[in-house]
N, C-alpha and C positions, 0 to 999 in steps of 0.2 A: 302604482308608481309610474310616473312619466319618465321615460328614458331621457337623460340629459347628458350629452357628450360635449366635449370641448376640443378646440384646436387652439394651441397656445404658442404661436411663433414669436421669435424675438426680431425686432426691426433693426438688424445689424448688418444687412447685406442683401444680396439678391435672393430670390425665393427658390429654395432648393427643391429639386424634383422629388426627393424623399419626403419633404414636407407636404408637397402636393398629393403624393400617394396617401399619406396619413390623413390629410384633410378629406380626401374622397372616401376613404374607408369609414371615417367617423360620420360623414354626411350620409352615406348609404345606410349605415346602421340606424341612424336617427330616422331616416325616411321609412325604413322597413318596420320600425316599431312605433311609429306615430310620435316620435320624440322630438327633442329640441337640440339643435346644433348651436353651440355657443362659441363665439370667437373672442379670444382674450389676447391682447397684445402685451407680451411680457417686456416692458420697456424700462426696466429698472437699471439697465446698464447705460447710464447717462453719457458716458464717454464715447460709446459706440452707436447709440441710437440716433437716427436721423428721420425727420418727418417724411422724406421721400421714400425711405425704406418701408414705412408703414403704408403709404399710398401704394407702393409696389406690391405689398401683400394683398391689399384689397383688390387691386387690379388683376393680379394673378388668379385670385379666387374667382373673380368675375369671369375670367377667360375660361376656366375649366368648369364653369357652370354652377359655382356656389356664389350666387349673386347677392350683392348688397340688398338688404331688405328682406331676404329669405331666411335669415338667421338672427339670433339674438346677439347683440353687440355691434361693434367691437367695444369691449371693456378694456381698460388699461390697468395693468398691475400696479403702476405707480399710485393710482388712486386708492389703493387698499393698504397703503403703508401703515396707517394707524391700526388696522386689523392685525397686521403681522406683528406689530409691537405688542399689542394687547395679548396675542396668543403666546408670545415669548415670555411676557411678564407672568401670565397665568401659569405656564409650565414651571417657571422658576419658583413662584409662590407656593405651588403644590409639591415642591420637592422633586419634580420630574426632570429638572434641568439644573445645572450648576455652572458657576463661572470658573474659567480656567485661564491662567496666565502663561501656560507653557508655550514656548516657541517651537518651531519645527526642529531647531537644533537641539533643544532640550529633549524632545521625544526621541530623536535619533541617538543622542548620547546614552539615554537609558536603555534603548532597545539594542543598540550595537549594530543595527542594519537598517537600511532604508525601506525594507519591505514590511516591517511590523507596523501595525496601526497604533493609535493612541492607547495608552495603557491605563487610563482612568486615574492618573496620579492626583488630580485635584478633586476627585469625587467628594472627599470628606474633609477638605481643608476649610470649608465654610467661607470662601471668598465671596465678596459682593461685587456689584458692577464697578467698573473703573477702567482707566486707560490701559490698553493692552490686554484686556480680559474679554475673551469670547464666551458666549453661552453655549454649553454643550448639553445635549439630550442624554439622560441617564437610561441606557438600554438595559433590558432585563438580563440577568446573569444566567437564567435557566430557561428551559422550554424552547419552543420553535415558533417561527412566524411562517404561516402558510399563506401563500398568495394564490388566490383564485384567478386564474388567467385563461381566458377563452381560447388563446392560441396555444399555450404551453402546458395546460393542465393545472397542476397544483405544485409549483416550485416551492420547496421547503428550505428554510434558512435557520440554522442554529443561532439562537440569540447570543450565545457566548462568543460567537465569532463576529458579531456586529459591534464595531467600536462605538464609544460614546462620541457621536458626531456633532459638529458645530451647527447650531441653528440660527445664531445671531452674532454679528460682528461686535467688536468693542464699542463702535459708535451707536449700537442699538439696532442697526438695520438687519433685516432678516436675510438669510441666504436662500438660495433657490429651493432647497428641500422643504423649508418651512413655508416660505411665501407661496409656493405652488400648492401645498396642501390647504393652507388657509383660504386661498382664492377659490379652490375647488369647493370647499365647504360653503363659502359665502355665496357661490353661484349655484349651489345645489347639484353639483356634478355627481353622478352616480355610476358612470362608466368612463373609464380612462383608457383610450387606445392610443398607443404611441410606439416609437421605434424601440427595437430590442436593446439599444445602448442604454436605455433608462432602467432596464430590469434590475441591475445591482442597487439602484436607489429605492426600488419599490418596497422592500421590507422595512427600510428606515421610514419611508413615508407612511406605510401602513401603521407602524408603531405610533407615529405622530397622530394619525387619524384617531386611533384608539385612545391615546392619552388625552386628546381634546374632546373625548366623549362622543365621537361620531362613528358610524359604521363605514368601514372602508369601501371604496367603489369596486365594481367589477373591473378587473384589469384585462388588458390584451396587449401583448408586445409582439409586433410584427417584425419579420426578419430584416436585417441590415441589407442595404443595397450596395453592390460591389461592381467594380469595373472588370474589364476582360482579364486582368491579372489577379482577379479575386481580392482586390484591395478595396476597402471601404471607400465609397465615392468621397472625394475631397474637393473643396472649392479651390484649393491651390493647385490641384493637379488635373482634375477632370472637368468636363463641361457639365455643370450641374444646375445652372440657373434656368428656371422655367422661362423667364423672359427672353433668354437667348434663343431658345427653341421657337418660341412664339415669333420673334422677329426674324428668324431664318425662314419662316414659312411653314412650320408644322401646324396642322389643324388641331383645334382644341379637341374635337371628337376623337381623332387618332391618338392624341396624347393621353386623354382620359382612358381610352380602351387599353392602351399599352401599360400605363401605370398600374391599372388594376390587375394586370397579369403578372406583376412582380410578386410572386409568392402564392398565386392562386390561378385557377383556370376554370372556365365555364364547362358545362357538360358537353360530351361529344368531342369529336376530333375537329375542333374549331377554336379560333382565337379572335378573329375579327367578328365582333357581334354588336348588335345595337345596344345602346346604353340601357334600354328597358330590360334587356336580358340580364345584364350585369346587376341591375337593381333587384331583379327577381331572384337571381341564383347565387349572388355573393353571400357567403357566410363566413364570419370571422374564424369560426372553429375549424374551417377547412383550409386556412392559410398554412402553407408549408413553413417548417421551422428553419430550413436551410437558407443561407444567404441568397439573395435574388440578384441575378446578373442583369445590369442595365446595358442592353445590347443596342448601341446606337445604330448599327447597320439594320437590325431588325425593326427598330422604330422607324427608320427611314423607309424601309419596305412597306411597313404598315401605312405610313403617311401617303406613299404613292398609291396604294390601293384606295384609300379614302379620297384622294384627289380624283382618281379615275371614276369614282362612283358619283361625283358631283354632276349636276346638270351643267351644260356649257354656260348658261347665264350665271349660275352660282360660282363657277370657276372664274369667270370674267370679273365678277364683282369682288371676289376674294383676292384677286391679283392686284387690285387697285393700289394698295399702299406701296407696292414695289414699283409701280409704274409712275408714281408721282413723288414718293418719299414722304416720311413723317418725322416726328420728333426723335424716334428711335430707329428708323429705317432710312438708310442713305438714299439720296435722290439718284435716279438712273442717270446714265452718262449722256443722254440726249437732252437737247433743249426742250423745255415744256411745249413750245409752239410746234416742235417737230412731230410730236405724238399725234397719231390719227386714230381715233376710236374705232372707226369703221374697219380700218386695216387690221387693228388688233382683234376685233371681233371675228374677222375672217380667219386669222391665224390661230386663234385661241384653241379651237378643237384639235389642231395638230400638236400644239404644245401640251395640252392636257394629258395626252397619252404618254408623254415622254419625260415629264419632270417628276421628281420625288418630293421636293419642297418648293414652296411658292416663290422663294427668292430666285430660283433657277430660271424663272420666266424672263428675267432681264437679259441673260446671256443668250437665250434662245431667240429673242425678237429684236435685239438692239440693232441688227443690220438693217432693219426696216426703217428705223427712225434716226439713224446717224447719217451724216453727209458722206462719210467714208466708213468702211467696215473696220472693226478692230484689227490691230496688227498683232496676231499671236505668232511669234517667231517660231515656236515649236511646230505649229500647224503648217506654217509656210515651208519650213525645212522638210517636213514629211511629204508634202504634196508637190512642191515645185522642183521635181527632179528632172533628169534628162527626158526630153520629149514634151515637157509641160508647155513650153512656148508654142510649139506647133499645135498642140491640142487647143490652146487658148485662141490661136489665130483661126483655126478651122471652126471652132465653136462660135466665135464672134461673127464669122461670115454666115454660118448656118442660121444662127439666131436672127441676124439682121434681115435675112430673106424670108422669115416666117410670115405668112399672111395672117395667121391667128396666134395670138400670144396666150396660149393655154398650157397647163401642166402637161397634157398629153402630147401636144405638138412639140413642146420643148424637149420632152423625154425622147421622142422619136428622132428629133434632130441630133441629139447628143449620141444616141445609139448608133446613128449612121456615121458620125464622126469616129466613133470607136471601132466600128466594123471595118472602116477603111484602113485602119491602122492595126487591125488584128487584136484589138483590146476589148475586154469586157467592160460593161457599163461602170462597174465600181472603180476601175482604174481610170477610166476616162473622166468621170465626174469629180474625182478628187481635186485636181487643180482648179476646176471651175467653182466648186464649193468654196474653197479657200479664197479665191478671187472675189466672190460675191458676198460671202458672209464673214470671212476672216478666220473661220475655224474648220477643222476637219470633221467635227461632229455637230449635229444640229437637227433642225426640223427637216422633213422631206424636201429635197432640193428643188424639185420642179414646181411644187406648189409655192415654195418660197420665192423662186424667181418670177413666177406669175404675179405674185403680189408686189414684188419690188418694181416691176414694170420694165418695159423694153429699154428706155433711155438710160435709166440708172444701172441696169444690168450690163449693158454694153459698155458704159463708161467705166465700170469697175473692172471688167475683163481687160479693157484697154490699159487701165492704170497698172494692173497686175503684170500684164505683158511687158510694160515699159520697165518694170523692176528686174526682169530676167536678163 
């Protein structure tokens, strides 16, 4: 039997990091077993689906290494509507489903509380299809449904506790439970790995598989992803869009590595490992049951490690979108003509060791390509305290007299300025840094000043002095 897994997202918004993790887990499992990864776009929610969301899914998968052409699909659930209807009709014809005209208010009135499920009121009323009548699956009254789950073992559900659930609306359209099953059958899916939130649906779907004469797939339900408050990640509350992380400058390799650690770990005391190690060592039955914490700070640290591991040429190339702007990345604050590739190539090694996400490159190098440095008032207030004017005056004089404009000579000159005033270098360079770069924090000062050049540096010190 060829292993066939599927990833079935809905094109109703940005691509969720939890979906990315599920896609990677399915992808690896298929690769490990010489199987097939199937992409199915569940696009039946016409009111919310947009073509750009579908393209976003494909682009996001490309980014994390599941590239177009390497998998089967994409298929579109809407193309299988006739199969869904045929399955519903078959279940009704075989007496495995029946029509029900009960409203929610009817069910509530009979139960007396909102927590009780449907009571099977219409099971034997013999209703046919019609307006206001949904089709319900007739669940067994006895026995158990055992789900074979590679992550959770064999969860067991008493059939008598599973209500007769709706499989088709009154207009004949199938609901998710049935459509999902029929699509998997049509596509030959035999392994279904998905998020834990789908586990309550699984016994219902397994019953549908069996009622339609098919062997249920092997299941695997991976833990839910939570935020720092241990709340399930929410699009409304948390930063969950994979595209947002991509456009902020997270590397695909770092994101893939981190996502795979949400509920699993490689051997040894290590977390940052090559993808080849993850492909070899990942096993679904080793995934932890507990909720997985999506730690943005840890992801950021991961990304910094990956950035520092790049060659300088790779780093320079990857920074390009933030140096020019793209459709989804804002243009930098400098005029295109002001950017100098040679200057950036010289400063890139300094920046590479200090940034955690690629978008930070802009704030680190903008002083080189702007006519004037940014005006960060907090930095100004912190650095331009009593004595700053005198330091700037002495620095301007010392820098102007230097025969060689090098980082070493600039440092020696500023050290001398500080020593004359009984100040350590850190105190002395603070107002100079803000005058030249606009910020209190940034790249090494003297290498930065060397690249900026004598004339521009002295002009900025003079301008800052005039503000005091």
